[in-house]
C-alpha positions as CSV (number, residue, x, y, z in Angstrom):
1,G,-28.4,-81.7,23.6
2,S,-27.2,-79.3,26.3
3,H,-28.3,-79.0,29.7
4,D,-29.6,-75.6,30.8
5,S,-28.6,-74.7,27.3
6,F,-28.8,-71.0,27.7
7,S,-26.5,-70.5,31.1
8,Y,-23.5,-69.7,29.5
9,W,-24.4,-66.1,30.5
10,V,-26.2,-65.1,33.8
11,D,-26.5,-61.7,34.9
12,E,-24.8,-61.9,38.4
13,K,-26.2,-58.1,39.0
14,S,-29.6,-58.7,38.4
15,P,-32.0,-59.8,41.4
16,V,-32.2,-64.1,41.7
17,G,-34.7,-65.1,39.7
18,P,-38.2,-66.3,41.0
19,D,-37.2,-70.2,40.2
20,Q,-35.3,-69.7,43.7
21,A,-36.3,-70.3,47.2
22,T,-37.2,-67.1,49.6
23,A,-34.0,-67.7,51.4
24,I,-31.7,-67.7,48.7
25,K,-33.2,-64.6,47.4
26,R,-32.6,-62.8,51.0
27,L,-29.1,-64.3,50.9
28,A,-28.3,-63.4,47.3
29,R,-28.7,-59.4,48.0
30,I,-25.1,-59.7,48.8
31,S,-23.2,-59.8,45.9
32,L,-20.6,-62.3,47.1
33,V,-23.3,-64.9,47.4
34,R,-24.7,-63.8,43.5
35,K,-21.3,-64.7,42.6
36,I,-21.2,-67.8,43.9
37,M,-24.1,-68.7,42.6
38,K,-23.1,-68.0,39.1
39,K,-20.6,-70.5,39.8
40,W,-23.2,-73.5,40.2
41,S,-25.8,-71.6,37.7
42,V,-23.7,-71.8,34.7
43,T,-23.7,-75.3,33.2
44,Q,-22.4,-74.2,29.4
45,N,-19.6,-72.2,28.1
46,L,-20.6,-71.9,24.5
47,T,-23.2,-69.5,22.9
48,F,-26.0,-71.2,20.9
49,K,-24.3,-70.1,17.7
50,E,-21.4,-72.2,18.9
51,Q,-23.2,-74.9,20.5
52,L,-24.9,-75.2,17.0
53,E,-21.7,-75.2,15.1
54,G,-20.2,-77.7,17.5
55,G,-23.3,-80.2,16.9
56,I,-25.7,-79.4,19.3
57,R,-29.4,-79.5,18.2
58,Y,-31.8,-80.0,21.2
59,F,-31.9,-77.1,23.5
60,D,-33.2,-77.4,27.4
61,L,-34.7,-73.9,28.2
62,R,-36.0,-72.4,31.3
63,V,-37.9,-68.9,31.1
64,S,-39.3,-66.3,33.2
65,S,-40.5,-62.9,33.3
66,K,-38.5,-60.3,35.7
67,P,-41.1,-59.6,38.4
68,G,-41.5,-55.8,38.5
69,E,-40.3,-54.8,35.1
70,I,-42.6,-53.1,33.0
71,G,-44.0,-55.1,30.0
72,Q,-43.9,-58.8,29.2
73,E,-40.1,-59.3,28.1
74,I,-39.3,-63.0,28.5
75,Y,-35.6,-64.0,29.8
76,F,-33.6,-67.5,30.0
77,I,-33.2,-68.0,33.6
78,H,-31.1,-70.6,35.9
79,G,-30.8,-68.9,39.5
80,L,-30.0,-65.7,37.8
81,F,-31.3,-64.1,34.8
82,G,-29.8,-64.9,31.3
83,I,-30.0,-63.2,28.0
84,K,-33.7,-61.9,26.4
85,V,-35.4,-65.3,24.9
86,W,-35.9,-63.2,21.7
87,D,-32.0,-62.6,21.5
88,G,-31.5,-66.3,21.6
89,L,-34.0,-67.3,19.4
90,K,-32.9,-64.4,16.8
91,E,-29.3,-66.0,17.0
92,M,-30.5,-69.5,16.2
93,N,-32.7,-68.5,13.4
94,S,-29.7,-66.9,11.6
95,F,-27.7,-70.3,12.0
96,L,-30.8,-71.8,10.1
97,E,-31.0,-69.4,7.7
98,Q,-27.5,-70.3,6.6
99,H,-28.0,-74.4,7.0
100,P,-31.1,-75.0,5.6
101,K,-30.9,-78.8,6.2
102,E,-30.5,-78.6,10.0
103,V,-33.4,-79.4,12.4
104,I,-33.3,-78.1,15.9
105,F,-35.2,-79.0,19.0
106,L,-36.2,-76.3,21.5
107,D,-37.8,-77.8,24.7
108,F,-39.7,-74.9,26.8
109,N,-39.7,-76.9,30.2
110,H,-39.6,-74.7,33.0
111,F,-42.0,-71.4,33.3
112,Y,-41.6,-68.7,36.2
113,A,-43.8,-65.9,36.9
114,M,-45.4,-65.9,34.0
115,D,-49.3,-65.7,33.1
116,D,-51.2,-66.6,30.3
117,S,-50.4,-62.9,28.7
118,H,-46.7,-63.6,29.1
119,H,-47.2,-67.2,27.5
120,H,-48.9,-65.5,24.3
121,F,-46.1,-62.7,24.1
122,L,-43.8,-65.9,24.2
123,I,-45.5,-67.9,21.7
124,N,-45.7,-64.7,19.5
125,R,-42.0,-64.3,20.0
126,I,-40.9,-67.7,18.9
127,R,-43.5,-67.8,15.7
128,S,-41.8,-64.3,14.8
129,A,-38.7,-65.2,14.8
130,F,-39.0,-69.0,12.9
131,E,-42.5,-68.5,10.8
132,S,-42.7,-71.3,8.2
133,K,-39.8,-73.1,10.0
134,L,-42.1,-74.4,12.6
135,C,-43.2,-78.1,12.5
136,C,-46.6,-78.4,13.1
137,V,-47.7,-81.2,15.7
138,E,-47.6,-84.8,13.8
139,C,-47.4,-88.3,14.6
140,V,-43.8,-88.7,16.0
141,E,-42.8,-91.9,13.5
142,Y,-43.5,-89.6,10.7
143,V,-40.8,-86.9,11.2
144,T,-38.0,-88.1,9.5
145,L,-35.2,-85.4,8.2
146,L,-36.9,-86.2,4.9
147,Y,-40.2,-85.1,5.8
148,M,-38.7,-82.3,7.4
149,W,-36.9,-81.1,4.2
150,E,-39.5,-81.7,1.8
151,K,-41.8,-79.4,4.5
152,K,-38.4,-76.8,4.7
153,Y,-39.4,-77.0,8.4
154,Q,-36.5,-76.6,10.9
155,V,-37.6,-76.2,14.3
156,L,-39.8,-78.5,16.6
157,I,-40.9,-76.6,19.9
158,F,-41.8,-78.3,23.0
159,Y,-44.2,-76.4,25.2
160,H,-44.8,-77.9,28.6
161,H,-47.8,-75.7,29.5
162,P,-51.5,-76.1,28.5
163,L,-51.5,-73.2,26.4
164,Y,-49.8,-75.5,23.6
165,Q,-53.3,-76.9,22.6
166,A,-54.2,-73.3,21.3
167,Y,-51.3,-73.2,18.6
168,P,-50.5,-76.2,16.2
169,F,-46.5,-75.6,15.9
170,L,-46.4,-76.3,19.9
171,W,-46.0,-79.8,20.8
172,P,-46.9,-81.0,24.0
173,G,-44.4,-81.3,26.6
174,N,-45.4,-85.0,27.3
175,K,-43.7,-86.0,23.4
176,M,-40.5,-85.3,25.1
177,P,-39.8,-86.7,28.5
178,A,-36.7,-86.3,30.0
179,P,-36.5,-88.4,32.8
180,W,-34.3,-86.6,36.0
181,A,-32.0,-88.8,38.3
182,N,-31.2,-85.8,40.6
183,T,-27.9,-87.3,42.2
184,T,-24.2,-86.5,42.9
185,N,-23.2,-90.1,42.2
186,V,-22.5,-90.9,38.7
187,H,-23.0,-94.8,39.2
188,K,-26.7,-93.7,40.4
189,L,-26.6,-91.8,37.3
190,L,-25.6,-94.5,34.8
191,Q,-27.8,-96.9,36.5
192,F,-30.8,-94.7,36.3
193,L,-29.9,-94.0,32.5
194,E,-30.1,-97.7,32.2
195,T,-33.4,-97.7,33.9
196,T,-35.3,-95.1,32.2
197,L,-34.1,-96.2,28.8
198,G,-35.6,-99.9,29.6
199,E,-39.0,-98.1,30.3
200,R,-38.9,-95.4,27.4
201,S,-42.4,-95.8,25.5
202,R,-41.5,-97.6,22.5
203,Y,-43.6,-95.5,19.8
204,G,-45.1,-91.9,19.7
205,T,-42.5,-90.0,21.8
206,F,-39.0,-88.7,21.8
207,H,-36.6,-89.5,25.1
208,V,-33.8,-87.3,26.5
209,S,-31.5,-89.2,28.5
210,Q,-30.1,-86.7,30.9
211,A,-26.5,-87.6,31.4
212,I,-26.1,-84.9,34.1
213,L,-25.2,-84.8,37.8
214,T,-27.0,-82.5,40.4
215,P,-25.5,-80.7,43.0
216,R,-27.3,-81.1,46.3
217,V,-27.0,-78.0,48.8
218,K,-24.2,-79.7,51.1
219,T,-22.3,-79.9,47.9
220,I,-22.2,-76.7,47.0
221,A,-21.8,-75.7,50.7
222,R,-18.5,-77.8,50.5
223,H,-17.2,-76.8,47.4
224,L,-18.7,-73.0,47.4
225,I,-15.8,-71.4,45.3
226,R,-15.0,-74.4,42.9
227,G,-18.2,-74.0,41.0
228,L,-20.1,-76.8,39.2
229,K,-17.5,-77.4,36.5
230,N,-14.6,-78.2,38.9
231,T,-16.8,-80.0,41.6
232,L,-19.0,-82.6,39.4
233,V,-18.6,-82.3,35.7
234,H,-14.5,-82.5,35.4
235,R,-14.2,-85.6,37.4
236,N,-17.1,-87.5,36.0
237,L,-17.7,-86.8,32.2
238,P,-15.0,-89.1,30.9
239,M,-17.2,-91.9,32.4
240,I,-20.5,-90.6,31.2
241,L,-19.0,-90.5,28.0
242,N,-17.9,-94.0,27.9
243,W,-21.5,-94.9,28.8
244,V,-22.7,-92.8,26.0
245,K,-20.3,-94.7,23.5
246,A,-21.7,-98.0,24.8
247,Q,-25.2,-97.0,23.6
248,K,-27.2,-97.9,20.3
249,P,-30.1,-95.9,18.9
250,G,-33.1,-96.6,17.5
251,V,-36.3,-98.0,19.3
252,M,-35.6,-98.5,22.9
253,G,-32.2,-97.4,22.5
254,V,-31.1,-93.8,23.3
255,N,-32.7,-91.1,21.5
256,I,-31.7,-87.2,22.7
257,I,-28.8,-87.3,25.2
258,T,-27.9,-84.1,27.1
259,S,-24.9,-83.0,29.3
260,D,-23.4,-80.3,30.9
261,F,-20.0,-78.3,29.4
262,V,-20.8,-80.1,26.4
263,E,-17.3,-78.6,24.6
264,L,-15.0,-80.2,27.2
265,V,-15.0,-83.6,25.7
266,D,-16.2,-85.0,22.5
267,F,-19.8,-84.9,23.3
268,A,-21.5,-84.2,20.7
269,A,-19.5,-85.5,18.0
270,T,-19.9,-89.2,20.1
271,V,-23.5,-88.6,20.4
272,I,-23.6,-87.9,16.6
273,A,-21.6,-91.2,15.7
274,L,-23.6,-93.2,17.2
275,N,-26.2,-92.5,14.0
276,D,-23.6,-94.9,12.1
277,L,-25.1,-97.8,14.1
278,L,-28.1,-97.2,12.4
279,L,-26.8,-97.1,8.6
280,E,-24.9,-100.4,9.2
281,E,-28.1,-102.0,10.2
282,D,-29.8,-100.3,6.9
283,E,-27.0,-101.8,4.9
284,P,-28.0,-105.1,3.2
285,E,-26.2,-108.4,3.9
286,L,-23.8,-109.6,1.2
């Protein structure tokens, strides 16, 4: 999985998003501030298509309306506005059309400046984009690849808002817990990932290990121009990758792992390779 999956492009010319504090919104009237914000808002370099081609199958999505804009259009957001959600969904659907056995997880976990009418608009966009590919809510343990292929399902949508109850193809957010370490310290992060794996639910939910470091205000102040990638990610990604390599999948093991700038190391390939350990378990003893 990728963290803030859509943030490969954010619009530094647009107003700052409603996910930011009032003080930041005031400061961001200065275009240089928005340029600096961009360096800290972008957590991926690859488009959806490039992420899919690189092996990413779980997408972490934050969305918002644009306050003051006429209509109900919804955009991806991370400090600054990204592309329209509809454009991202179409890009993903086009990949799925070409690869009918691939399955993706779309986790809509933060909503900003959205009332019920915005939600219904977005949910109808999701339905229009994927139609019969949408997997209805089911017992998690039943959802194997074989099950998905037999039903011709390719998309699981997790929707962290009470309106999920009105639509059979929206999975509740509590089926996709993603505990967040909220630290700049890689050792604390790895300890947190170990602890939360030990506490994960044995049955009934998926589980996201967020292998990401989060800048604090003072981190940004000290390294304004360098941005997230050069300050936190480059230096710590090798250690994070070593942790990934040491994991085991399956019950009480890792399930979905997300990271920033997934292309900087063999992140997706390393996570995917963990599945080989499950295959080894299935082989009969000679």
